[in-house]
C-alpha positions as CSV (number, residue, x, y, z in Angstrom):
1,M,94.4,80.1,93.1
2,T,92.9,81.6,96.2
3,D,92.7,78.5,98.4
4,V,96.2,78.7,99.7
5,L,97.4,82.3,99.3
6,P,96.4,84.7,102.2
7,I,94.8,88.0,101.3
8,R,96.6,90.8,103.1
9,F,93.6,93.1,103.8
10,D,95.5,95.3,106.3
11,A,98.1,96.0,103.6
12,I,95.5,97.2,101.0
13,A,93.3,99.2,103.4
14,S,95.0,102.5,102.7
15,N,94.4,102.3,99.0
16,Y,91.0,100.6,99.1
17,D,88.8,103.7,98.8
18,S,90.9,105.2,96.0
19,V,90.0,102.2,93.9
20,R,86.7,101.0,95.2
21,G,85.3,104.3,96.4
22,H,82.3,106.0,94.7
23,P,81.7,109.6,94.0
24,P,79.6,111.2,96.8
25,E,76.4,111.5,94.8
26,V,76.8,107.9,93.6
27,A,77.4,106.7,97.2
28,E,74.2,108.5,98.2
29,Q,72.2,106.8,95.5
30,I,73.6,103.4,96.5
31,G,72.8,104.0,100.1
32,R,69.2,105.0,99.3
33,A,68.7,102.0,97.0
34,I,69.9,99.5,99.6
35,A,67.8,101.2,102.4
36,A,64.7,101.1,100.2
37,V,65.1,97.3,99.9
38,A,66.1,96.7,103.5
39,G,63.2,98.8,104.8
40,T,62.7,102.0,106.9
41,H,65.0,102.0,109.9
42,A,66.0,98.5,109.1
43,R,68.7,96.6,111.1
44,V,71.4,95.8,108.6
45,L,74.5,93.7,109.0
46,E,77.3,94.2,106.4
47,L,79.6,91.3,106.0
48,G,83.1,92.4,105.2
49,V,82.3,96.1,105.9
50,G,85.8,97.2,105.0
51,T,86.3,101.0,105.2
52,G,82.5,101.6,105.4
53,R,82.2,102.8,101.8
54,I,78.8,101.1,101.5
55,A,77.7,101.0,105.2
56,L,78.0,104.7,105.8
57,P,75.7,105.7,102.9
58,V,73.2,103.1,104.0
59,A,73.3,104.4,107.6
60,T,72.8,108.0,106.2
61,A,69.7,106.7,104.4
62,G,68.2,105.8,107.7
63,C,69.2,102.2,108.5
64,R,70.9,101.0,111.7
65,V,74.1,99.4,110.4
66,V,76.4,96.8,112.0
67,G,79.6,96.0,110.2
68,I,81.9,93.0,110.7
69,D,85.4,92.6,109.1
70,I,88.4,90.5,109.6
71,S,90.8,93.4,109.1
72,E,91.6,95.7,112.0
73,E,93.1,98.3,109.6
74,M,90.0,98.3,107.5
75,L,87.9,98.8,110.6
76,R,90.2,101.6,111.8
77,M,89.6,103.5,108.6
78,A,85.9,103.0,108.8
79,R,85.9,104.3,112.4
80,A,87.9,107.4,111.3
81,K,85.3,108.2,108.6
82,D,82.3,107.5,110.9
83,H,82.4,110.9,112.6
84,G,78.7,110.7,113.7
85,Q,79.2,107.2,115.1
86,A,76.5,105.9,112.9
87,L,78.0,102.4,112.6
88,W,78.6,99.6,115.1
89,L,81.8,97.9,114.0
90,L,83.4,94.7,115.2
91,Q,86.2,92.4,114.1
92,G,85.4,88.9,113.2
93,T,85.0,86.3,110.4
94,I,81.9,86.1,108.3
95,E,81.8,82.3,108.6
96,H,81.1,82.6,112.3
97,L,78.8,85.5,113.1
98,P,78.5,86.4,116.8
99,F,74.7,87.1,116.6
100,A,71.6,85.2,117.6
101,D,69.2,83.8,115.0
102,G,66.8,86.3,113.2
103,V,68.1,89.6,114.7
104,F,68.6,91.5,111.4
105,D,66.1,92.8,108.8
106,A,68.8,92.7,106.1
107,T,72.3,91.3,105.6
108,L,74.6,92.8,103.0
109,A,77.6,91.5,101.1
110,V,79.6,93.5,98.6
111,H,82.6,91.9,96.9
112,V,83.2,89.6,99.8
113,L,81.8,86.1,99.5
114,H,84.4,85.1,96.9
115,L,87.1,86.1,99.3
116,A,85.8,83.9,102.2
117,R,87.6,80.7,103.0
118,D,84.2,79.0,103.1
119,W,81.6,81.1,101.3
120,R,78.8,78.5,101.7
121,T,79.1,78.7,105.5
122,A,79.2,82.5,105.3
123,L,76.1,82.5,103.2
124,A,74.3,80.2,105.7
125,E,75.3,82.5,108.5
126,A,74.0,85.5,106.6
127,L,70.6,83.9,106.3
128,R,70.6,82.5,109.8
129,V,70.8,85.9,111.4
130,L,68.0,87.2,109.2
131,R,64.4,87.5,110.5
132,P,61.8,85.5,108.4
133,G,61.1,87.6,105.4
134,G,64.3,89.5,105.8
135,V,66.6,90.1,102.8
136,F,70.1,89.2,101.9
137,I,71.5,91.9,99.5
138,Q,74.5,91.3,97.3
139,G,76.1,94.3,95.7
140,R,78.8,94.5,93.0
141,D,80.6,97.1,91.0
142,W,80.2,96.7,87.2
143,R,82.5,98.3,84.6
144,D,82.0,98.1,80.9
145,P,83.7,94.8,79.8
146,Q,84.6,96.4,76.5
147,S,86.5,99.2,78.2
148,C,90.2,99.1,79.0
149,V,89.3,98.0,82.5
150,G,87.3,95.1,81.3
151,R,89.7,94.0,78.6
152,L,92.7,94.2,80.9
153,R,91.0,92.2,83.6
154,S,90.0,89.6,81.1
155,K,93.6,89.4,79.8
156,L,94.8,89.1,83.4
157,R,92.7,86.1,84.0
158,E,93.8,84.5,80.7
159,T,97.5,85.3,81.6
160,L,97.1,83.7,85.1
161,I,95.7,80.5,83.6
162,E,98.9,80.4,81.4
163,L,101.2,81.1,84.4
164,L,99.4,78.9,86.9
165,P,98.1,75.8,85.0
166,G,95.2,74.3,86.9
167,S,94.5,77.4,88.9
168,R,91.0,78.7,89.2
169,P,89.4,82.0,90.1
170,P,87.9,82.6,93.6
171,G,84.8,80.7,94.6
172,A,81.1,81.8,94.8
173,G,79.9,83.5,91.6
174,A,76.9,81.9,90.0
175,A,76.8,79.1,92.5
176,V,75.6,81.6,95.2
177,G,72.2,81.7,93.7
178,Q,71.9,77.9,93.7
179,A,73.1,77.8,97.4
180,L,70.6,80.5,98.4
181,T,67.7,78.6,96.8
182,K,68.8,75.4,98.7
183,L,68.8,77.5,101.9
184,G,65.2,78.4,101.3
185,A,65.6,81.9,100.0
186,T,63.9,83.4,97.0
187,V,66.3,85.1,94.6
188,E,65.0,88.2,92.8
189,P,66.3,89.8,89.6
190,E,69.3,92.1,89.7
191,M,68.7,95.9,89.7
192,V,70.9,98.8,89.0
193,A,71.3,101.1,91.9
194,A,73.5,103.7,90.2
195,T,75.1,104.4,86.9
196,W,77.9,106.9,86.1
197,V,81.0,107.4,84.0
198,A,84.6,107.9,85.1
199,P,87.9,108.4,83.2
200,I,90.7,105.8,83.4
201,S,93.6,104.9,81.1
202,P,95.1,101.5,80.4
203,A,98.3,102.6,82.2
204,Q,96.2,103.4,85.3
205,V,94.6,100.0,85.3
206,L,98.0,98.4,85.1
207,D,99.3,100.5,87.9
208,E,96.4,99.6,90.1
209,M,97.0,95.9,89.4
210,E,100.8,96.2,90.1
211,S,100.3,98.1,93.4
212,R,97.7,95.5,94.4
213,S,95.0,98.2,94.6
214,D,93.0,96.1,92.2
215,A,91.2,93.2,93.9
216,E,92.0,90.9,91.0
217,T,95.6,90.8,92.3
218,W,95.2,90.5,96.0
219,V,95.8,86.7,96.1
220,L,98.8,86.6,93.9
221,D,102.3,86.1,95.2
222,D,104.9,88.7,94.2
223,A,106.7,86.6,91.5
224,T,103.4,85.7,89.7
225,L,102.1,89.3,89.9
226,H,105.4,90.6,88.4
227,A,105.3,88.1,85.6
228,A,101.7,88.8,84.8
229,I,102.1,92.6,84.8
230,Q,105.1,92.3,82.4
231,R,102.9,90.3,79.9
232,L,100.0,92.7,80.4
233,R,102.0,95.8,79.7
234,A,103.4,94.3,76.5
235,W,99.9,93.3,75.4
236,A,98.5,96.7,76.2
237,E,101.2,98.5,74.3
238,S,100.4,96.3,71.3
239,V,96.7,97.0,71.5
240,Y,96.5,100.7,72.4
241,D,98.1,103.6,70.5
242,D,98.7,105.4,73.8
243,V,98.3,103.6,77.1
244,Q,98.3,106.9,78.9
245,Q,95.2,108.1,77.1
246,P,92.1,108.0,79.4
247,E,88.8,106.8,78.2
248,M,85.4,107.4,79.8
249,V,84.2,104.1,81.3
250,E,80.6,103.4,82.2
251,R,80.2,102.1,85.7
252,R,77.2,100.7,87.6
253,F,76.5,99.4,91.1
254,V,74.2,96.4,90.8
255,I,72.3,94.8,93.7
256,Q,70.5,91.5,93.9
257,V,68.1,90.5,96.7
258,A,67.4,87.1,98.1
259,R,64.4,87.0,100.5
260,R,64.6,84.6,103.4
261,G,61.7,82.1,103.8
262,V,60.0,81.2,107.0
263,K,62.5,78.4,107.6
264,V,66.1,78.3,106.6
265,E,67.9,75.0,106.7
266,G,71.6,75.2,107.7
């Protein structure tokens, strides 16, 4: 499903923080947690830095952060937020990093590997630029799967399988851990960097999907998205008494660390 459809990152940049952003106190917790893993004054490279929603809190926590992204509009927004010029930002692809071997203490990837054309190459690059003993940090946002968000996303995937027989979700996922091990890294257990709750209604979730603010819909063509939303709205109205009624949804930011060995085989 994602192998042939281009993702229009520039088009979603303006809405990205409204959907993926964290409350200020949560962003601060996330930044401190990542900095604690990376090390004091660590040199950190974020792959797919986007609008800087993760990179800026990490820099505030004391790290020296470099960010790379394919989208100029995403980078423009990151630069606009980086008033103190804490970040070094450049445009490029994560499959071909313009850095020498072993120059970073940590590399960071948040919701990006599954969007890469070749995530295995991107992963090898992320480890190549790490010093021996450095850490590759994956971060992800978690929302209660039993909430309206979780249920509607699950229903969206089910609906897309019906609309697009033979389609499959983006790559990466569980295979990343196996690939990291093959590359000589030691994968550590996940840890929760922050937990909070936020209100959202089924109608809001559907609106985010329809407007392509939700990452689940970025790769869909217009006709498929329209058909999927029609089915989802009908399903939601049959399940919920009032689709406009918000519910408090538990959210978490989860990180997982992979430590680079002395030798990484590319």
